[in-house]
PAZAPA-4460 file (N, C-alpha, C; in steps of 0.05 Angstrom, whole numbers, plus 32768, in hexadecimal, padded with zeros to 4 digits):
% residues 250
    n_x    n_y    n_z   ca_x   ca_y   ca_z    c_x    c_y    c_z   seq   type   mol
   7EFA   7CFA   7747   7EF2   7CE0   7753   7ED5   7CE1   775C     1      X     A
   7EC6   7CCD   7754   7EAA   7CCA   775D   7EA9   7CB2   7770     2      X     A
   7EA0   7CB7   7789   7E9F   7CA2   779D   7E82   7C99   77A0     3      X     A
   7E7D   7C80   779A   7E62   7C75   779B   7E61   7C5F   77B1     4      X     A
   7E4A   7C5D   77BE   7E46   7C49   77D2   7E31   7C35   77CB     5      X     A
   7E35   7C1C   77D2   7E21   7C08   77CE   7E21   7BF4   77E5     6      X     A
   7E0D   7BE3   77E6   7E0B   7BCF   77FC   7E1B   7BB6   77F3     7      X     A
   7E24   7BA7   7807   7E34   7B8F   7801   7E23   7B76   77FD     8      X     A
   7E0B   7B79   77F2   7DF8   7B63   77EF   7DF5   7B5B   77D2     9      X     A
   7DEC   7B43   77CE   7DE7   7B39   77B3   7DD4   7B4A   77A3    10      X     A
   7DBF   7B54   77B1   7DAA   7B63   77A2   7DB4   7B7B   7793    11      X     A
   7DCB   7B87   779C   7DD5   7B9F   778F   7DE9   7B99   7779    12      X     A
   7DF2   7B80   7777   7E07   7B7A   7764   7E00   7B82   7747    13      X     A
   7DE8   7B7E   773D   7DE2   7B86   7721   7DE1   7BA5   771D    14      X     A
   7DE1   7BB4   7733   7DE1   7BD1   7730   7DFC   7BDE   7730    15      X     A
   7E11   7BCF   7737   7E2B   7BDB   7739   7E40   7BCD   7727    16      X     A
   7E36   7BBD   7715   7E49   7BAD   7704   7E5B   7BC0   76F5    17      X     A
   7E75   7BBB   76F8   7E8A   7BCA   76EA   7E91   7BE5   76F6    18      X     A
   7E83   7BEF   770A   7E89   7C09   7715   7EA5   7C0A   7721    19      X     A
   7EAC   7BF5   7730   7EC6   7BF6   773E   7EDE   7BF4   772B    20      X     A
   7ED9   7BEF   7711   7EEF   7BED   76FE   7EF2   7C07   76EE    21      X     A
   7EE0   7C1A   76F2   7EE1   7C33   76E3   7EF6   7C46   76EE    22      X     A
   7F05   7C53   76DD   7F18   7C67   76E7   7F08   7C7F   76F2    23      X     A
   7F12   7C8A   7708   7F04   7CA1   7714   7EEC   7C9A   7725    24      X     A
   7EE7   7C80   772A   7ED1   7C78   773A   7EDB   7C66   7751    25      X     A
   7ED2   7C6C   7769   7ED8   7C5B   7780   7EBE   7C50   778B    26      X     A
   7EBC   7C36   778E   7EA4   7C2A   7798   7EA8   7C20   77B4    27      X     A
   7E97   7C2A   77C6   7E98   7C23   77E3   7E81   7C11   77EA    28      X     A
   7E87   7BFB   77F8   7E71   7BE9   7800   7E6E   7BEA   781E    29      X     A
   7E55   7BF1   7827   7E4F   7BF2   7843   7E32   7BE9   7847    30      X     A
   7E2A   7BE2   785F   7E0E   7BDB   7864   7DFD   7BF4   7862    31      X     A
   7DE3   7BF1   785E   7DD2   7C08   7859   7DD4   7C1F   786D    32      X     A
   7DD3   7C19   7887   7DD4   7C2E   789B   7DEE   7C3E   789A    33      X     A
   7E04   7C31   7893   7E1E   7C3E   7891   7E1F   7C4F   7878    34      X     A
   7E14   7C45   7862   7E14   7C55   7849   7E05   7C6F   784E    35      X     A
   7DEE   7C6E   785C   7DDE   7C86   7861   7DEF   7C9A   7871    36      X     A
   7DFD   7C91   7885   7E0E   7CA3   7895   7E24   7CAF   7885    37      X     A
   7E31   7C9F   7874   7E48   7CA9   7865   7E3F   7CBC   784F    38      X     A
   7E28   7CB8   7843   7E1E   7CCB   7830   7E17   7CE5   783E    39      X     A
   7E0B   7CE4   7855   7E05   7CFB   7864   7E1E   7D0B   786C    40      X     A
   7E33   7CFC   7872   7E4C   7D09   787A   7E5C   7D15   7863    41      X     A
   7E54   7D0F   784A   7E62   7D19   7833   7E79   7D07   7829    42      X     A
   7E7B   7CEF   7835   7E90   7CDC   782C   7E8B   7CD1   7811    43      X     A
   7E72   7CD0   7808   7E6A   7CC4   77EF   7E5C   7CD9   77DE    44      X     A
   7E60   7CD6   77C4   7E51   7CE8   77B1   7E35   7CDE   77AD    45      X     A
   7E31   7CC4   77AC   7E17   7CB8   77A9   7E18   7C9C   77B4    46      X     A
   7E01   7C91   77BC   7E01   7C77   77C8   7DE5   7C6A   77C5    47      X     A
   7DE5   7C50   77C6   7DCC   7C40   77C5   7DC3   7C3F   77E2    48      X     A
   7DB4   7C54   77EA   7DAC   7C57   7806   7D91   7C4C   780C    49      X     A
   7D8C   7C45   7826   7D70   7C3D   782D   7D5C   7C52   7825    50      X     A
   7D46   7C4A   781A   7D33   7C5E   7810   7D29   7C71   7827    51      X     A
   7D28   7C67   783F   7D1F   7C79   7855   7D34   7C8F   785A    52      X     A
   7D4D   7C8A   7855   7D62   7C9E   7858   7D5D   7CB5   7844    53      X     A
   7D57   7CAE   782B   7D51   7CC2   7817   7D38   7CD2   781E    54      X     A
   7D24   7CC5   782A   7D0B   7CD3   7831   7D10   7CE6   7849    55      X     A
   7D23   7CDF   785A   7D28   7CEF   7872   7D39   7D07   786C    56      X     A
   7D49   7D07   7858   7D5D   7D1C   7853   7D57   7D2B   7839    57      X     A
   7D4B   7D43   783B   7D43   7D52   7822   7D5B   7D5C   7812    58      X     A
   7D73   7D5B   781E   7D8B   7D63   780F   7D93   7D4F   77FA    59      X     A
   7D8B   7D36   77FD   7D94   7D21   77EB   7D84   7D23   77D1    60      X     A
   7D91   7D1D   77BB   7D85   7D1D   77A0   7D83   7D01   7797    61      X     A
   7D6A   7CF7   7793   7D66   7CDC   7789   7D6E   7CDA   776C    62      X     A
   7D7F   7CC6   7765   7D87   7CC1   774A   7D77   7CAA   773F    63      X     A
   7D65   7CAF   772C   7D52   7C9A   7724   7D5D   7C86   7710    64      X     A
   7D77   7C80   7713   7D83   7C6C   7701   7D79   7C50   7706    65      X     A
   7D73   7C4A   771F   7D6B   7C2F   7727   7D64   7C30   7745    66      X     A
   7D59   7C1A   774F   7D54   7C18   776C   7D54   7BFA   7772    67      X     A
   7D52   7BF4   778C   7D4D   7BD9   7795   7D30   7BD8   779F    68      X     A
   7D1F   7BC8   7791   7D03   7BC7   7798   7CF9   7BAA   7796    69      X     A
   7CE1   7BA5   779F   7CD5   7B8B   779C   7CB6   7B8F   779B    70      X     A
   7CA9   7B7D   778E   7C8C   7B7C   778F   7C84   7B60   7799    71      X     A
   7C7C   7B5F   77B2   7C78   7B46   77BF   7C90   7B3D   77CE    72      X     A
   7C93   7B23   77D3   7CA9   7B19   77E3   7CC4   7B21   77D8    73      X     A
   7CD6   7B2B   77E9   7CF0   7B33   77E1   7D05   7B1E   77E7    74      X     A
   7D00   7B0E   77FC   7D12   7AF8   7803   7D2A   7AFF   7814    75      X     A
   7D30   7B19   7818   7D48   7B20   7827   7D42   7B36   783C    76      X     A
   7D29   7B3A   7842   7D22   7B4D   7858   7D0A   7B40   7867    77      X     A
   7D0F   7B35   787E   7CFA   7B26   788C   7CFD   7B28   78AA    78      X     A
   7CE6   7B26   78B7   7CE5   7B21   78D4   7CE4   7B03   78D8    79      X     A
   7CF6   7AFA   78EA   7CF7   7ADD   78F1   7CF3   7AD9   790E    80      X     A
   7CE5   7AC4   7915   7CE0   7ABE   7932   7CD5   7AA2   7935    81      X     A
   7CD2   7A9A   794E   7CC7   7A80   7953   7CA9   7A7F   7950    82      X     A
   7C9D   7A97   7950   7C80   7A9A   794B   7C7B   7AB6   7940    83      X     A
   7C64   7ABA   7934   7C5E   7AD5   792A   7C5C   7AE9   7940    84      X     A
   7C67   7B01   793D   7C65   7B15   7952   7C49   7B1F   7956    85      X     A
   7C42   7B24   7970   7C28   7B2F   7976   7C2A   7B4A   7984    86      X     A
   7C14   7B54   798F   7C15   7B6E   799D   7C2A   7B6F   79B3    87      X     A
   7C3A   7B85   79B4   7C4E   7B87   79C8   7C67   7B76   79C4    88      X     A
   7C6A   7B6C   79AC   7C81   7B5A   79A7   7C9C   7B69   79AA    89      X     A
   7CB0   7B5A   79B2   7CCC   7B65   79B3   7CD9   7B5D   7998    90      X     A
   7CE3   7B72   798A   7CED   7B6E   796F   7D0A   7B78   796E    91      X     A
   7D1C   7B69   7963   7D37   7B71   795E   7D3A   7B79   7941    92      X     A
   7D47   7B90   793C   7D4A   7B9A   7921   7D68   7B9A   7919    93      X     A
   7D6E   7B8D   7903   7D89   7B8D   78F8   7D94   7BA9   78F6    94      X     A
   7DAA   7BAF   7904   7DB4   7BCA   7906   7DC2   7BD4   78EC    95      X     A
   7DC3   7BC3   78D8   7DCD   7BCC   78BE   7DB7   7BD8   78AD    96      X     A
   7D9E   7BD6   78B7   7D87   7BDE   78A8   7D7C   7BF9   78B1    97      X     A
   7D70   7C08   789E   7D60   7C1F   78A4   7D44   7C1D   7899    98      X     A
   7D42   7C19   787F   7D28   7C17   7872   7D18   7BFF   787C    99      X     A
   7D25   7BE8   787E   7D17   7BD0   7887   7D0E   7BD2   78A4   100      X     A
   7D1E   7BE0   78B5   7D16   7BE4   78D0   7CFE   7BF6   78D2   101      X     A
   7CFD   7C0B   78C1   7CE6   7C1D   78C1   7CCD   7C0E   78B7   102      X     A
   7CD1   7BFD   78A2   7CBA   7BEE   7897   7CB0   7BDA   78AC   103      X     A
   7CC2   7BCD   78BA   7CB9   7BBA   78CE   7CA8   7BC8   78E4   104      X     A
   7CB0   7BDF   78EC   7CA0   7BEE   7900   7C84   7BF4   78F5   105      X     A
   7C83   7BFD   78DC   7C69   7C04   78D0   7C57   7BEC   78CE   106      X     A
   7C62   7BD6   78C3   7C52   7BBE   78BF   7C49   7BB1   78D9   107      X     A
   7C5B   7BB0   78EC   7C53   7BA4   7906   7C3D   7BB4   7914   108      X     A
   7C3E   7BCE   7912   7C29   7BDF   791E   7C0F   7BDD   7910   109      X     A
   7C10   7BD5   78F6   7BF8   7BD4   78E6   7BF0   7BB8   78DD   110      X     A
   7BF5   7BB1   78C4   7BEA   7B98   78B9   7BF4   7B7F   78C6   111      X     A
   7C0C   7B7F   78D3   7C16   7B67   78DF   7C0B   7B63   78FB   112      X     A
   7BFC   7B76   7906   7BED   7B72   791E   7BFE   7B6F   7937   113      X     A
   7C13   7B7F   7939   7C24   7B7F   7951   7C28   7B9B   795C   114      X     A
   7C12   7BAA   7962   7C16   7BC5   796D   7C24   7BC4   7988   115      X     A
   7C31   7BDA   798F   7C3F   7BDB   79A8   7C59   7BCB   79A9   116      X     A
   7C63   7BC2   7992   7C7C   7BB3   7992   7C93   7BC5   799C   117      X     A
   7CA6   7BB9   79A8   7CBE   7BC8   79B1   7CD6   7BBE   79A0   118      X     A
   7CE9   7BD0   799C   7CFE   7BCB   7989   7D1A   7BD0   7995   119      X     A
   7D2D   7BC0   798C   7D49   7BC3   7995   7D5A   7BBA   797D   120      X     A
   7D73   7BC5   797B   7D84   7BBD   7965   7D91   7BA2   796A   121      X     A
   7D9A   7B95   7955   7DA9   7B7D   7957   7DBC   7B7C   793F   122      X     A
   7DD2   7B6C   7941   7DE5   7B69   792B   7DD9   7B59   7915   123      X     A
   7DE3   7B5C   78FC   7DD9   7B4C   78E6   7DDD   7B2E   78E9   124      X     A
   7DEE   7B26   78FD   7DF3   7B09   7901   7DE1   7AFD   7917   125      X     A
   7DCD   7B0D   7920   7DBB   7B03   7935   7DAD   7AE9   792C   126      X     A
   7DAA   7AD7   7940   7D9D   7ABD   793A   7D80   7ABF   7944   127      X     A
   7D6C   7AC0   7932   7D50   7AC3   793B   7D47   7AAC   794C   128      X     A
   7D52   7A95   7949   7D49   7A7E   7958   7D53   7A7F   7975   129      X     A
   7D68   7A8E   797A   7D73   7A8F   7995   7D6F   7AAA   79A2   130      X     A
   7D65   7ABE   7994   7D63   7AD9   799E   7D4E   7ADC   79B3   131      X     A
   7D53   7AEE   79C6   7D3F   7AF4   79DB   7D2C   7B09   79CF   132      X     A
   7D1B   7B00   79BD   7D09   7B12   79AF   7CF4   7B01   79A1   133      X     A
   7CDE   7B0F   799A   7CC8   7B01   798C   7CCD   7B00   796E   134      X     A
   7CDD   7B14   7964   7CE3   7B14   7948   7CFD   7B23   7944   135      X     A
   7D0C   7B1C   792F   7D25   7B28   7928   7D24   7B30   790A   136      X     A
   7D29   7B49   7904   7D2B   7B52   78E9   7D47   7B4E   78DE   137      X     A
   7D49   7B40   78C8   7D63   7B3C   78BA   7D60   7B44   789D   138      X     A
   7D76   7B4F   7892   7D74   7B59   7876   7D8C   7B4E   7866   139      X     A
   7D8A   7B51   784C   7DA1   7B4C   783A   7DA9   7B30   7839   140      X     A
   7DC3   7B2B   7834   7DCE   7B10   7831   7DC9   7B00   784A   141      X     A
   7DCA   7B0C   7862   7DC5   7AFE   787B   7DAA   7AF1   787C   142      X     A
   7D96   7B00   7872   7D7B   7AF4   7871   7D79   7ADF   785C   143      X     A
   7D86   7AE3   7845   7D85   7ACF   7830   7D91   7AB4   783A   144      X     A
   7DA6   7AB5   7849   7DB5   7A9D   7851   7DAA   7A90   786B   145      X     A
   7D98   7A9D   7878   7D8F   7A93   7892   7D81   7A78   788F   146      X     A
   7D87   7A66   78A1   7D79   7A4C   78A3   7D5E   7A51   78AF   147      X     A
   7D49   7A4F   789F   7D2E   7A56   78A8   7D1F   7A3F   78B6   148      X     A
   7D2B   7A28   78B9   7D1E   7A11   78C5   7D16   7A18   78E2   149      X     A
   7CFD   7A13   78E8   7CF3   7A18   7903   7CEB   7A34   7909   150      X     A
   7CED   7A46   78F5   7CE7   7A62   78F9   7CCE   7A6B   78E9   151      X     A
   7CC0   7A7D   78F4   7CAA   7A8B   78E5   7CB7   7AA3   78D7   152      X     A
   7CB2   7AA6   78BE   7CBD   7ABC   78AE   7CA7   7ACE   78A4   153      X     A
   7CAA   7AE8   78A7   7C99   7AFC   789B   7CA9   7B0D   7888   154      X     A
   7CA6   7B09   786E   7CB4   7B18   785A   7CA8   7B34   7858   155      X     A
   7CB7   7B49   785D   7CAC   7B63   785F   7CA4   7B6E   7844   156      X     A
   7CB1   7B65   782E   7CA8   7B6E   7814   7C8D   7B63   780D   157      X     A
   7C89   7B49   7814   7C6F   7B3D   780F   7C59   7B4A   7820   158      X     A
   7C5F   7B50   7839   7C4C   7B5D   784B   7C44   7B78   7841   159      X     A
   7C58   7B88   7837   7C52   7BA3   782D   7C40   7BA1   7814   160      X     A
   7C47   7B91   7801   7C37   7B8F   77E8   7C1B   7B85   77ED   161      X     A
   7C19   7B71   77FF   7BFE   7B67   7806   7BED   7B7E   7812   162      X     A
   7BF9   7B8F   7822   7BEC   7BA5   7830   7BE5   7BBC   781D   163      X     A
   7BF7   7BC3   780C   7BF4   7BDC   77FB   7BEF   7BD6   77DE   164      X     A
   7BF5   7BBF   77D4   7BF3   7BB9   77B8   7C0A   7BC6   77A8   165      X     A
   7C1E   7BD0   77B5   7C34   7BDF   77A8   7C4F   7BD1   77AB   166      X     A
   7C62   7BD6   7799   7C7D   7BCD   779E   7C89   7BDC   77B6   167      X     A
   7C9E   7BD1   77C0   7CAD   7BE0   77D6   7CC9   7BE6   77CC   168      X     A
   7CD2   7BFF   77D1   7CEC   7C08   77C9   7CFE   7C07   77E1   169      X     A
   7D12   7BF5   77E1   7D24   7BF1   77F7   7D3A   7C05   77F8   170      X     A
   7D45   7C0C   77E0   7D5C   7C1E   77DF   7D5B   7C2D   77C5   171      X     A
   7D65   7C46   77C5   7D67   7C56   77AD   7D83   7C61   77AB   172      X     A
   7D8B   7C68   7792   7DA4   7C77   778E   7D9E   7C94   7796   173      X     A
   7DAE   7C9F   77A7   7DAB   7CBB   77B0   7DC7   7CC8   77B0   174      X     A
   7DC7   7CE1   77A8   7DE0   7CF1   77A7   7DDF   7D07   77BC   175      X     A
   7DF6   7D10   77C4   7DF7   7D24   77DA   7DEE   7D40   77D0   176      X     A
   7DEF   7D45   77B6   7DE5   7D5E   77AB   7DE1   7D5A   778D   177      X     A
   7DD6   7D70   7780   7DCF   7D6D   7764   7DE8   7D69   7752   178      X     A
   7DFE   7D76   7759   7E16   7D72   7749   7E20   7D55   774A   179      X     A
   7E1F   7D49   7762   7E28   7D2D   7765   7E14   7D1B   7756   180      X     A
   7DFB   7D22   7756   7DE7   7D11   7747   7DED   7D11   7729   181      X     A
   7DF4   7D29   771F   7DFA   7D2A   7702   7E12   7D1A   76FB   182      X     A
   7E26   7D19   770C   7E3D   7D08   7707   7E37   7CEB   7709   183      X     A
   7E27   7CE4   771C   7E22   7CC8   7722   7E0F   7CBA   770F   184      X     A
   7DFB   7CC9   7705   7DE5   7CBC   76F7   7DEE   7CAC   76DE   185      X     A
   7DFF   7CB8   76CC   7E07   7CA7   76B5   7E17   7C8E   76BD   186      X     A
   7E26   7C90   76D2   7E36   7C79   76DB   7E23   7C63   76E6   187      X     A
   7E0E   7C6B   76F4   7DFC   7C58   7700   7DEA   7C4B   76EB   188      X     A
   7DE2   7C5B   76D7   7DD2   7C4F   76C1   7DE2   7C3B   76B1   189      X     A
   7DFB   7C42   76AB   7E0C   7C2F   769C   7E11   7C15   76AC   190      X     A
   7E15   7C18   76C7   7E1A   7C01   76D8   7E01   7BEF   76D8   191      X     A
   7DE9   7BFB   76D9   7DD1   7BEA   76D9   7DCF   7BDB   76BE   192      X     A
   7DD4   7BE9   76A8   7DD3   7BDB   768E   7DE8   7BC5   768C   193      X     A
   7E00   7BCB   7696   7E14   7BB6   7695   7E0D   7B9F   76A7   194      X     A
   7E01   7BA5   76BE   7DF8   7B8F   76D0   7DE3   7B7E   76C3   195      X     A
   7DD1   7B8A   76B3   7DBC   7B7A   76A6   7DC9   7B67   7691   196      X     A
   7DDD   7B71   7683   7DEB   7B61   766F   7DFB   7B4A   767C   197      X     A
   7E06   7B50   7693   7E18   7B3D   76A0   7E0A   7B2C   76B5   198      X     A
   7DEF   7B2B   76B5   7DE1   7B1E   76CB   7DE8   7B01   76CF   199      X     A
   7DEB   7AF1   76BA   7DF3   7AD4   76BF   7E0D   7AD2   76CE   200      X     A
   7E21   7AE2   76C8   7E3A   7AE0   76D6   7E38   7AEB   76F2   201      X     A
   7E27   7AFF   76F6   7E22   7B0A   7711   7E15   7AF5   7722   202      X     A
   7E01   7AE6   7717   7DF4   7AD1   7726   7E08   7ABB   772E   203      X     A
   7E1A   7AB4   771B   7E2E   7AA0   7721   7E40   7AAA   7738   204      X     A
   7E49   7AC2   7737   7E5B   7ACE   774B   7E4E   7ACF   7766   205      X     A
   7E35   7AD9   7767   7E28   7ADC   7781   7E20   7AC1   778D   206      X     A
   7E18   7AAE   777C   7E12   7A93   7787   7E2B   7A87   7793   207      X     A
   7E42   7A8A   7786   7E5B   7A7F   7791   7E62   7A8D   77AB   208      X     A
   7E60   7AA8   77AC   7E67   7AB7   77C4   7E55   7AB0   77DB   209      X     A
   7E3B   7AAC   77D7   7E29   7AA6   77EC   7E27   7A89   77F3   210      X     A
   7E31   7A78   77E1   7E2E   7A5B   77E5   7E11   7A52   77E1   211      X     A
   7E02   7A60   77CF   7DE6   7A5A   77CA   7DE2   7A4C   77B0   212      X     A
   7DCC   7A3F   77AD   7DC4   7A33   7793   7DC1   7A48   777E   213      X     A
   7DCD   7A43   7767   7DCC   7A58   7752   7DB0   7A5F   774A   214      X     A
   7D9E   7A4C   7748   7D83   7A52   773F   7D75   7A64   7754   215      X     A
   7D7B   7A60   776D   7D6F   7A71   7782   7D79   7A8D   7780   216      X     A
   7D92   7A91   777A   7D9D   7AAC   7777   7D92   7AB9   775E   217      X     A
   7D8F   7AAA   7749   7D84   7AB5   7731   7D67   7ABE   7735   218      X     A
   7D57   7AAE   7743   7D3B   7AB6   7749   7D3B   7AD0   775A   219      X     A
   7D4D   7AD1   776D   7D4E   7AE8   777F   7D55   7B02   776F   220      X     A
   7D69   7B00   775D   7D72   7B18   774F   7D60   7B1F   7737   221      X     A
   7D50   7B0D   772E   7D40   7B12   7716   7D22   7B14   771C   222      X     A
   7D19   7B09   7732   7CFC   7B09   7738   7CF6   7B18   7752   223      X     A
   7D05   7B12   7767   7D00   7B1E   7781   7D07   7B3C   7781   224      X     A
   7D1F   7B42   7777   7D29   7B5D   7776   7D22   7B6A   775B   225      X     A
   7D19   7B83   775D   7D13   7B93   7745   7D24   7BAC   7746   226      X     A
   7D2E   7BB5   772E   7D41   7BCB   772D   7D36   7BE4   7720   227      X     A
   7D20   7BE2   7712   7D15   7BFA   7704   7D08   7C0D   7718   228      X     A
   7D0C   7C26   7714   7D01   7C3B   7726   7CEB   7C49   7716   229      X     A
   7CD5   7C3B   7712   7CBF   7C45   7701   7CA9   7C52   7712   230      X     A
   7C92   7C57   7706   7C7C   7C65   7713   7C71   7C54   772A   231      X     A
   7C6F   7C3A   7727   7C64   7C29   773D   7C77   7C2A   7755   232      X     A
   7C91   7C29   7750   7CA4   7C2B   7766   7CA2   7C46   7773   233      X     A
   7C9F   7C5B   7764   7C9C   7C76   7770   7C83   7C78   7781   234      X     A
   7C6D   7C6B   7777   7C55   7C6A   7788   7C59   7C5C   77A2   235      X     A
   7C68   7C45   77A0   7C6E   7C36   77B8   7C7F   7C47   77CC   236      X     A
   7C92   7C56   77C1   7CA3   7C67   77D2   7C93   7C7D   77DE   237      X     A
   7C81   7C89   77CF   7C70   7C9E   77DB   7C5F   7C93   77F1   238      X     A
   7C54   7C7B   77ED   7C43   7C6F   7802   7C55   7C6A   781B   239      X     A
   7C6D   7C61   7817   7C7F   7C5C   782E   7C85   7C76   783C   240      X     A
   7C89   7C8C   782D   7C8D   7CA6   783A   7C75   7CAD   784C   241      X     A
   7C5D   7CA9   7841   7C45   7CAF   7851   7C44   7C9E   786B   242      X     A
   7C4A   7C85   7868   7C48   7C73   787F   7C5E   7C7B   7894   243      X     A
   7C76   7C81   788A   7C8B   7C89   789C   7C84   7CA3   78AA   244      X     A
   7C78   7CB6   789B   7C70   7CCF   78A8   7C5B   7CCB   78BD   245      X     A
   7C48   7CBA   78B7   7C33   7CB5   78CB   7C3D   7CA7   78E4   246      X     A
   7C53   7C98   78E1   7C5F   7C89   78F8   7C75   7C99   7905   247      X     A
   7C7A   7CB1   78FC   7C8F   7CC2   7909   7CAB   7CB8   7903   248      X     A
   7CAF   7CAB   78EC   7CC9   7CA0   78E5   7CDA   7CB1   78D3   249      X     A
   7CCF   7CC8   78CC   7CDF   7CDB   78BB   7CEA   7CF2   78CB   250      X     A
***
């Protein structure tokens, strides 16, 4: 039995198509922070973990079958508030996130111009319009579905690419050891290929599940999210490692 973990968000659907129907494979869906803990505990053979979790744990083996990345606006990882955060801002971070929380800290201290910000966790259901905070970080489907009227939004993917000129890698496939990576890699490559072939039906399914316009979901899964783990994505990940190290986040 190979136990694989993925996030319960639309953006990962094209990477896991058909996996839960394979004999000898069990697919577990959890939010990013929980996936990282379960992989660390040995409950999973491999998982689509937050990229910062893979950077923090040298025991993990990155499986280069695919990733979740973006170049420019990602559409599902943003800071929301009634105004743009400034120096000393109070910021709430979605507690299902790891990578996005680290990126928010880096960007706020640097290009977003909010040094000295303070941070506290919040649930993924937090309402930025009613929160006692200057900004709220939301990720995944919750960010996609949020009513943005009356809110200032800072898309963290867009802010990163504007600052660095690089794509940002949100999550990578990582295995708990080399043996698990060898078992998982062919399964993950086949799932990605099957997801590419089945993309129209995946868009239909996710649009219905989310209650979103089909064209918007198609744009999100084909333009906002990128799945290839090429040299540009590796450069973006290396730059993120450097920034995390400089900020004491590793």
